[in-house]
N, C-alpha and C positions, 0 to 999 in steps of 0.2 A: 436359415437365407437359402434357398436354390443357387445351382450353378447360374441357370439363365437369369435370376434376378443380382446375382453378383456379378456377372458381366455386364448387365444395365447398368447398374450403379457405378461403375468402373469408365462406363462410358461418358455415363455424366458427369462425373467425377473429371476428364478431361474435359468435357466441353466449358461446364462449368469457369474451369482454372483459364482456358481460352477465353472467353468473356470478360475474366479480369483483366486477362490481361488486354485485351480490347479498349476494356474503358478507362484504362489510366493505372490499374494497379500494378504493383510490383510485389510480392509476396513471396515469403520465402516457399519453397516445395511445401508440401504435407504429404503425413504421411497418416492415411486413415486407416482404421481398425473398425468392426463393428462385432459389439460386446452387449451382452445381457444388463439388466437395469443394475445386481447386484456390484457388478463391475464400475460402472458409473458413479455409482456413491461411496462405493468404495476409494477411488481416484477421487472424486470430489471434497470425500470428510479428509482423504491424508493429504491433498495438497499437488504430489508429485508420486508418479510409479514407483513403486518398489521403494520409500520413503521409511525411515525408521519406526517402529512402533512405538506407540503409546496411546494411554488408555481415553486421553479427550477423543483423538482422529475417533476410537473403538464409538464412542459416544456419539460424536457427529454424525458416523454413519446412520448408527439407527434411527437417530433422530428425524435426517433425510429419506431413509430406505422407509420408515414409518410416514411420514408424509407422502412419499410416491402411493406405498401402497392404499389410503386413504381419498389418495385423488385430491391433495391439499397442492402438491407441487409436486412439478417433473423437471427434471435435467433431461432435456433435449440431446448436447454433445456438449465437449470437455476437449479445450485447446491447450496445449502446454507450449509458452514460448521456449523454442529452440530452432536449428539449422539443422535438416529441415525440422518444422512444426509437426508435435505429433497430435493427432485429434481422436477423438473417439466416437463412434454414433451409436446409439441406440437400437439394437436388432429389432424392438418392436412399431420403430416407425415405419409409415408408408414412404414410399418413394418420392412422394412431395416434398414429403417431411426431409427427407433426408437432401432433398436440392436445395430446400432451403437452406439449412445447417451447414450445406458443404459452402456455398455463399457464403454466410456467414463468418464460418472458420477463416475461410481466404480474405475478407477482412480484418480479422484479427489480426493476419499472419501479415497482412501488409502494416498496419497498425503496431506491430511488435518488432518487425525490420526498421523503420522508418521513426517512428519517435525516438525525440533526445532521449527521453529519460530511461530507453530499454539501450540507451546506446553499450554501456561498458557492463549488459547483464552476461552473466557466464551461459553463452549456449550450450553447452554440454551438461547442464545442470543433472537432468535426467540421469547421464550416468554416472553422475559425482553424487546425489541422492543414495543411489544403491551401494556405491562405496563408503558413504556415511552409515547407511545401514549394516552394512556388514562389521565395520568397524565397533558400532554400538553393539552388536552381539556378540562378538570377539568380548568386550567389556563387561555385558551380561554374564557369559561364563566363565570369566576369570574374576568378579567381585560380585558376581549375582544380580537374578535380573530386578529384584528389590531395590538395592543399592543405586543402581542404574536408576531406573525408575523416578524413585524421589529426588534423585539429583537432577533428573530433566526436569520433573516438578518446579523445581527452584529456577531453575534456567529459563522455561518457558514462560515461567510466570512475566517474566521483562523482556521475551524477547522485541517485541517492538521498540526500545527504547536502545537503539542504535541512530548513526547520526544521517537522517536523514537527504544528506548532500551526499553519502558517498557515492550512490550508484550514477549521479551526474556528472563527475569527476575522476570517479574511476578510483577513488582510493581514501584514506585518511594520510592529510602531510601532517606530518611526524614534526614539532619544534625543532631547529639544531639546539645539543647542548651549548650550553650559551661557554661563553670562555673565559675565566678567568682577567679582569683586568690586570695588568702590569700597573705598578704603582711607580708613576714617575718621580723622578728621584734628582738630585743638584748633578753638576754635572762630574764630579770626585765623589757620589757618593759609593761606588764601589771600592775606591782605597781605605776608605773609610773601614767597611765589612773584613776586609782583612786582616783588621785586628780581634774584632770579636763577633761572636756569629749575627748573620743575619737572620732576625726574626720570622717566621712562616707566616705568610699572614693566613689570619682566620678563615675557612670558607665560608660562605653564606649561606643558610640555612633554604634548603632547596624545598620547595611546597610541590605537591602531589596532588591534584594536576598544578601544571604552572600556570593553568590559564581553565577554566572553567570547560567540561567538556562533557556533552552531550551522549556518546557512545558509551554507555552503563555498559553494557556488556563486553568491547574491547578493553574497559577500566579493570575492571574486573578480573576479566582473563586476565591481564597484565600484570596487576598490582596486588590481588590476594595472597596473603601468605598462608593460606589453608590450603589451597587448590594443588592436586597431585596433577602430574602430566595427563594422565587418561582424561579428567575433568577441564580442563583447558581446554584441551583436545576436541571434547562436549560442545564446550562454547564456542570453540572456532566454527563447528562444522554449524550447529543451530544459527549461529550471526551470519555463517555464507549462505544460505539458504534464506535468511530473513531478507540479507539481500539482493535474493534474485527474486523475493515476490514484492518488494517493497515498489516498486514501479509498477505493477498490474494494482496497487491498493491509492496509488497518488492518481491513476489515470482511467478509474472503475468507469464514472459515468463517458467520458470520452471513450472509453476503448468498447463498449457496449455500442454506443451510440452512432459508433463509427461503424461496427461492422453489421448494427440492423438498417445502417442510411444503404450500404453497398447491398446489401441478401435482397433488399428491394429493388435497388438499380437492376444488379444481374439477372433476378427474375424477370423482371419486366422486359430483358432482352433475351429471355431463352423463347423456343418454341415451344410454348406450353398450349395445352387445350382450351377451349374458354370454361370447361369444367374444374382444368384445373389453378386456371387465373383466379374463379371465385373463389375456388377454397386457400388456394395461396393469402387472396384477400382477407379473408379470414383469421388465418394464423398471424398471419401479419398483422393485425388488429389485435388481435389478442396479445400480443409481445408490447406493445407502443401503446399501451392504455396506464393510467394510474391504477396503481397495484392497493392503497391505502390512502386516506386524508392525513395522517401521520408519518407517513413517511413516502421517499423519493423511489422511482423506478426509475434506474439509471439507464435502461434499455429507451424508455422515454422521454427523459428528461435530454439527454443527448442525442437522439436521435432529430429534436425537434430542433434543439440549436444548431444541426448541423443541415439540416434541411433551411431555416433561415441564414444561416452564413451564405448559403448558396444563392439564396435569392437576394438579398441584399446584392451582394459582390457581382448579381446578376442585373441588377439595377432597375430590379422589380418592388420600388418603394412606394407606396401610400404618399398622396403628399401629407397628412400629419407626421409621416416617417421622419422629416428632415432632419439629417445628425447634424450636431453642432462643435465647434470644436470645445476647447474652454474658455476662450474670448467670446465664442457665441455666433462666429461667422460659419457660415454652410459649409459641410464637409462633402465635395465632390468626387464620387466614385467611379471608378473607368467603370462602363458594365460589359458582361460577358466572362466575365472573369471568376465567376460563382465557383465553379470546379477546383481551378488554382489557389482560391483561396483556403477552400476546405483542405485540400492537402499540406499548406501551409500551417495552418491550425492543427492539423493532424500531427506535424512534426513538432513543433515549437513548445505547444504548452503540454499544462497538468489538469486536472481538474478544477482546483485553484483557482489558475489564471483562466482557464475556459470560460469559468462561469464569470470571473468577476467582469472579463472583457465581451463576450457575446450574450448573457443572459438579460437581456432587453426589456423596457417595458411591455411593448408588446408581445411577447414569451410570458411574461410572467401574469398577466391578464389570461391568454388563451391558458395557461398549464395550471391557472387557479393557484397559484402559489400564497400562501400568508404564513405568517408565524404564529404563534397559536401558546398558551400558559394555561396552569389550571390554578381553577380559582373555586373558593366556598362561595356554593349559593343553595340557601336553605337548607343548611348543615350538610351540603354532598358536595364532593368535589366535581366540577366540570371542566371539562375545555373549552378555553373560550376562545375565539379569533384576536387576538394582540396588535398586528401589525399587518397591514395591506401595503403601504407604501411601499413602490415596488424597488426603488435604491435599499432601505433597510432588510426586505426581502432577500434580494440578492447579497448584499454586506452581510446577514446572519447565514446563510448559505454558504458564502465563503470562507465564514471565521468558524465553522464546523469542522472545516477541513485544513484548518491550519496545523501543523505536525501532523499530517493524514489521521487527526482525529483524537491522537494520543496525547496526554499531559505532558507540556516539555520539561523535563528534568533535565538539569546538571549537576555533573560531580564539582561541587565546591572544595572539598578538602577530604582527604585518602589518611588526614594525620590528625584528625580535629582534636585539638588543644594535647597535640602529642602525645596521646593515647591508642593511638592506631585506630578510630574508630570512621566510620564515613559519614559526612555529613553531605547531603544533597539538597538540591535547591527547586523545588518549584516554583516556575515562572507563570505566577497566580493571572488570568487573564479574564478574570470576572466567573468562569466555571472554577465551583468548588473540587476538589479529588471527591472519588468516590470510597468512603473512607472504610466500607466491607474490602475493596479491594486492596486498597492498601495498606490497612492491616497484614491481610495475608502476603502482599509481598514484600513488607516490612520483615516478616520472619524467615521468608525465603532468603531475602538479601543479606540476612544477619548469617545464616547458613553457609553462603558463598562466600561473605567477605571473613566470617571468624569473628568479628569484635559488634559492639552494637552500632546500629545505623540510626539516624538519626534525618527527617526531613523537616524543610522551612516552609511553609503553605501559610494561607490563609485560611481561617476557619469562622466563620461566622463576623465575618470584617476586621477579623483580628490576626495581626499575624502571630504563627503558633510554630511552635519545633515538636514535633510529635517524635518519640525514640523508641526505639526498641532492643532489648537485650536479650532478644531468643525467646523471652519468654512473658514479659508485662509491658505494654504499651503505654507511654505515658505520654501528656500535654502541657505544653509551658507555654505562656505567654512573653513571646519575646518583644 
């Protein structure tokens, strides 16, 4: 990029920022860097700049870079939730692409700042991740790279199993230690025990955990008997970074849809030439289009829902769209409040509630959404449409987002049958566990816990206990 191009880019960054403020956005300031493709894909694979090294990040990097080189996919920008936010622009983009991406980034930055699920995010996580990486490098020097990598393999296999409520409420509420109840005796009981010793009350056996705990990483860190201090430190670092990523996972559709909504609105209000407007529309159309009949494009779905919210709260309803409450009475909405409602939704919702509340019958039909299944026809497995009822389609999408798509597991007992074994319960919701991944994770859990691990789940409609002692895996009906 020449000096003149850099100066022009800086001028457009300032202009787009001012236009975003004028239109009602309130983003964090953004620090932009223009970088080559390999840096973009490295950042995309690692998730954070200067994050610790692990072979899975390298694998993801080569997959993304290969897809870019073959023209299958392309990352135009990356933005990280921080204050100020940090964004990276692809150096081979033309100036119009930069304008669209910059506007898109400011939409993300506004979302990061105001959405309730990001309220307790550590805005200094980029710097903290650098410190994490440095500590892990020190552990590699002290204990050996292979030892640390194998331990990271185990920790990363269960990194999603943290308490999903934590980012909303800022921390884990630990139960207060229960006080032993003092026995209530007769008025002169103390005089009696002056003659002979008073028997000591037998302590009640304490179950660990006292209540089922969803934060598997935290429980293992605090209660495993085989972990060393450096291993507990690594678990804390991985968990801390996962808590940072969790709001982004829970708001993927909203976040991308909101940023797309605003990059369109901002560029519509910029002094573009006629040719630039045409080119912008082509670029925007490529963003908001269905990518596959078997998956959702979060940019497309989120954008369409936000557009629909603005339309409905502006009073632009079709006659057949008359909304009714649960008793069947018409809902009267004040007109002209579309943008205000968009901001309210941006602040209060996550993907699950967003889809449940605002994915309407009209949108389901417009987006051509349906559920599907695999069935055998003439000896071949084929995909067939399973359900087109809009409520069932909406509910199926919402159900997929429960616990951000991860099976709900809780630690039930850290000393099962008084043998120091770990007992975990899978809260079965009709979706069975992936047995290949379950087997792999069980072996890692044994390594982290130091004793056999058991998972209660449902296999073929039968309550089953899957057990692992580190070597063999067994299944027994309960």
